[in-house]
C-alpha positions, 0 to 999 in steps of 0.5 A: 500500500505504501508503494501505491501511495508513493506512486500516486503522489509522484504522478499527481505532483506535476498536476498540482502546478498545472493551472493557476487560480484560487480554488478556495474562493467560494464552494460553488466556484470550486465545484464549477471548476472541478466539474468543468476541467477535463483533467479533474473529470478524468481523475474523478472517473479513475477514482470511481473506477478504482473504487468499483474494482476494489468493491468487486474484488472484496466481495469476491473474496468474501 
């Protein structure tokens, strides 16, 4: 698990500086930004897919 966390940190670090802007101004502005940027949508979809795969694998083991 430590290896996966380290890999995720290395992959995500360049994206932190990908675009400028204040993301903490207002909750609706933040949500609008998150749902309108393709890079955020791709990462959200990847997270949902990883979660679904994890649930399926855990249920198969049980």
